[in-house]
C-alpha positions as CSV (number, residue, x, y, z in Angstrom):
1,M,-30.2,-14.3,16.5
2,Q,-29.3,-11.0,14.9
3,A,-32.2,-8.8,13.8
4,S,-32.8,-8.4,10.1
5,L,-34.8,-6.1,7.9
6,V,-36.2,-9.2,6.2
7,K,-39.5,-10.2,7.7
8,Y,-39.4,-13.8,9.2
9,N,-42.0,-15.9,10.9
10,T,-41.9,-16.9,14.5
11,P,-38.9,-19.3,15.2
12,I,-39.8,-23.0,15.4
13,L,-38.0,-25.4,17.8
14,I,-36.7,-28.3,15.7
15,S,-34.9,-30.5,18.2
16,T,-32.7,-30.7,21.2
17,T,-29.1,-32.1,21.3
18,T,-29.9,-34.5,24.2
19,G,-31.6,-37.2,22.0
20,G,-30.1,-39.5,19.4
21,K,-29.5,-38.5,15.8
22,G,-32.4,-40.4,14.4
23,K,-34.8,-39.0,17.0
24,K,-33.5,-35.6,16.3
25,D,-34.2,-35.9,12.5
26,K,-37.7,-37.2,13.2
27,K,-38.6,-34.3,15.4
28,K,-37.2,-31.9,12.8
29,Q,-39.3,-33.4,10.0
30,D,-42.4,-33.4,12.2
31,A,-41.9,-29.7,13.1
32,Q,-41.7,-28.5,9.5
33,P,-45.1,-27.2,8.3
34,A,-46.6,-28.0,4.9
35,M,-45.2,-25.6,2.3
36,T,-47.1,-23.9,-0.5
37,Q,-45.5,-23.2,-3.9
38,T,-45.0,-19.6,-3.0
39,E,-43.4,-20.5,0.3
40,D,-41.1,-23.0,-1.5
41,I,-40.0,-20.3,-3.9
42,L,-39.5,-17.9,-0.9
43,N,-37.4,-20.5,0.9
44,S,-35.3,-21.1,-2.2
45,I,-34.7,-17.3,-2.6
46,L,-34.3,-16.6,1.1
47,P,-33.2,-19.8,2.9
48,P,-34.5,-20.3,6.5
49,R,-32.2,-19.3,9.3
50,E,-31.0,-22.0,11.8
51,W,-29.2,-21.5,15.1
52,T,-28.6,-23.4,18.3
53,A,-29.5,-21.9,21.7
54,E,-29.3,-23.7,25.0
55,D,-28.9,-27.1,23.3
56,Q,-31.9,-26.5,21.2
57,L,-32.0,-26.2,17.4
58,W,-34.3,-23.4,16.1
59,V,-35.3,-22.6,12.6
60,Q,-37.0,-19.5,11.3
61,Y,-38.7,-19.3,7.9
62,V,-39.2,-16.2,5.9
63,S,-42.7,-14.8,6.2
64,S,-45.2,-15.3,3.4
65,T,-47.5,-12.6,4.6
66,P,-48.1,-9.9,1.9
67,A,-46.8,-6.5,2.8
68,T,-48.9,-3.5,3.1
69,R,-48.1,0.2,2.3
70,A,-47.5,0.7,6.0
71,D,-44.9,-2.2,6.0
72,V,-43.0,-0.5,3.2
73,I,-43.0,2.8,5.1
74,N,-41.8,1.0,8.2
75,L,-39.1,-0.8,6.2
76,Q,-37.8,2.6,5.0
77,E,-37.9,4.0,8.5
78,D,-36.1,0.9,10.0
79,L,-33.5,1.2,7.3
80,D,-32.7,4.8,8.1
81,K,-32.8,4.1,11.8
82,W,-30.4,1.1,11.6
83,L,-28.1,3.0,9.3
84,Q,-27.8,5.7,12.0
85,Q,-27.7,3.3,15.0
86,R,-24.9,1.2,13.5
87,Q,-23.0,4.3,12.3
88,A,-22.9,3.4,8.7
89,R,-20.8,5.6,6.4
90,E,-22.8,7.7,4.0
91,T,-20.2,7.6,1.2
92,G,-17.4,5.2,0.2
93,I,-17.0,1.5,1.0
94,C,-19.0,0.6,4.1
95,P,-19.8,-3.1,4.9
96,I,-22.5,-2.1,7.4
97,R,-24.3,0.0,4.8
98,E,-23.9,-2.7,2.2
99,E,-25.4,-5.3,4.6
100,L,-28.4,-3.2,5.5
101,Y,-29.2,-2.3,1.9
102,S,-28.8,-6.0,0.9
103,Q,-31.3,-6.9,3.6
104,C,-33.7,-4.2,2.4
105,F,-33.5,-5.5,-1.1
106,D,-34.1,-9.1,0.0
107,E,-37.2,-7.9,1.9
108,L,-38.5,-6.1,-1.3
109,I,-37.9,-9.4,-3.2
110,R,-39.9,-11.2,-0.6
111,Q,-42.8,-8.7,-0.9
112,V,-42.7,-8.9,-4.7
113,T,-42.4,-12.7,-4.8
114,I,-45.6,-13.1,-2.7
115,I,-47.6,-11.1,-5.2
116,C,-45.8,-12.5,-8.4
117,A,-43.4,-15.4,-8.1
118,E,-42.0,-14.9,-11.6
119,R,-41.2,-11.2,-10.8
120,G,-39.5,-12.3,-7.6
121,L,-37.3,-14.8,-9.4
122,L,-36.4,-12.1,-11.9
123,L,-35.4,-9.8,-9.1
124,L,-33.4,-12.6,-7.6
125,R,-31.4,-12.8,-10.9
126,V,-30.9,-9.1,-10.8
127,R,-29.7,-9.3,-7.1
128,D,-27.3,-12.1,-7.9
129,E,-25.9,-10.3,-10.9
130,I,-25.5,-7.1,-8.9
131,R,-23.6,-9.1,-6.2
132,M,-21.4,-10.7,-8.8
133,T,-20.6,-7.3,-10.3
134,I,-19.9,-5.9,-6.8
135,C,-17.6,-8.9,-6.1
136,A,-15.8,-8.3,-9.4
137,Y,-15.3,-4.7,-8.5
138,Q,-14.1,-5.6,-5.0
139,S,-11.6,-8.1,-6.5
140,L,-10.5,-5.4,-9.0
141,Y,-10.2,-2.9,-6.2
142,E,-8.2,-5.3,-4.0
143,S,-5.9,-6.2,-6.8
144,S,-5.4,-2.5,-7.7
145,I,-4.7,-1.8,-4.0
146,A,-2.2,-4.7,-3.9
147,F,-0.6,-3.5,-7.2
148,G,-0.4,0.1,-5.8
149,M,1.2,-1.2,-2.6
150,R,3.7,-3.2,-4.6
151,K,4.5,-0.2,-6.7
152,A,4.8,2.0,-3.6
153,L,7.2,-0.5,-2.0
154,Q,9.2,-0.7,-5.1
155,A,9.4,3.0,-5.4
156,E,10.4,3.2,-1.7
157,Q,13.0,0.6,-2.3
158,R,14.4,2.5,-5.3
159,R,14.3,5.7,-3.4
160,N,16.3,4.1,-0.6
161,Q,18.8,2.7,-3.1
162,H,19.1,6.1,-4.8
163,Q,19.6,7.8,-1.4
164,K,22.3,5.2,-0.5
165,K,24.0,5.7,-3.9
166,M,23.8,9.5,-3.5
167,K,25.4,9.2,-0.1
168,D,28.1,6.9,-1.4
169,L,28.8,9.4,-4.2
170,H,28.9,12.3,-1.8
171,V,31.4,10.4,0.3
172,A,33.5,9.5,-2.8
173,N,33.3,13.1,-4.0
174,N,34.5,14.4,-0.7
175,K,37.3,11.9,-0.7
176,L,38.3,13.0,-4.2
177,R,38.2,16.7,-3.1
178,Q,40.5,15.9,-0.2
179,D,42.9,14.0,-2.6
180,V,42.8,17.0,-5.0
181,E,43.6,19.4,-2.1
182,E,46.4,17.2,-0.9
183,L,47.9,17.0,-4.5
184,E,47.6,20.7,-5.0
185,M,49.4,21.2,-1.7
186,K,52.1,18.8,-2.8
187,I,52.4,20.6,-6.2
188,A,52.7,24.0,-4.5
189,Q,55.3,22.6,-2.1
190,I,57.3,21.0,-5.0
191,E,57.1,24.2,-7.0
192,R,58.3,26.2,-4.1
193,Q,61.2,23.9,-3.4
194,E,62.0,23.9,-7.1
195,A,62.0,27.7,-7.2
196,E,64.2,27.8,-4.2
197,R,66.6,25.3,-5.7
198,R,66.7,27.1,-9.0
199,E,67.3,30.4,-7.3
200,A,70.1,28.9,-5.3
201,E,71.7,27.4,-8.4
202,E,71.4,30.7,-10.2
203,K,73.0,32.5,-7.3
204,K,75.8,30.0,-7.2
205,H,76.2,30.2,-11.0
206,R,76.4,34.0,-10.7
207,E,79.0,33.8,-8.0
208,E,81.1,31.4,-10.0
209,V,80.8,33.6,-13.1
210,E,81.8,36.6,-11.0
211,M,84.8,34.8,-9.6
212,L,85.9,33.6,-13.0
213,R,85.7,37.1,-14.3
214,K,87.8,38.4,-11.5
215,M,90.3,35.6,-12.0
216,N,90.3,36.4,-15.8
217,A,90.8,40.1,-15.1
218,A,93.7,39.4,-12.7
219,R,95.5,37.1,-15.1
220,K,94.9,39.6,-17.9
221,E,96.6,42.3,-15.9
222,Q,99.4,40.0,-15.0
223,L,99.9,39.0,-18.6
224,E,99.9,42.7,-19.7
225,S,102.4,43.6,-17.1
226,L,104.7,40.8,-18.2
227,L,104.4,41.9,-21.9
228,S,105.0,45.6,-21.1
229,A,108.2,44.9,-19.1
230,P,111.5,46.3,-20.9
231,K,113.9,43.8,-22.5
232,K,117.5,43.7,-21.3
């Protein structure tokens, strides 16, 4: 059985598993000592521990012996020693530290209950309220962690979607740039071909005009020569 900061009496053998069920229950009832009112209250606050070892059922009741000043000092020393031995964290959430301080508080409740049962029951209410508050905070913490994880996953998903969209846009942008460059090359080629064609047509037109001028001049000279010839 695991050691505890709560002070218990010597374990009591209740029964073995070799006998029948009825015989086992009879032995268990016979082994239970007579309880006083204080012990009944202690057992309701801190239930007895039961375990089985080598086919034997053992029970261990919480001690009803009043605590002395030395017991309180030893409790504090044991708490510090166990915190160090079990390597409990000094800050933050630590199940080991929570367990040891809970055992220490239960032991203090035991010591107070022996002196004044009403005060012990009131401390029991305080302990249960603290535990419910801690459970509420734990639930809130776990839900906030889950909410944060969901938000982180959603943000990661959106980031991946944005990165994919950006990548697609970069690819589309590069494709459009290539199309623009190809169209600009085609426009330059068409303009060059058009300029060459226009230049060729202008050259041909000039040659035709020159040829017509020469033909016109030749005919003019011929006509003038005919007009200037003497009449017979």
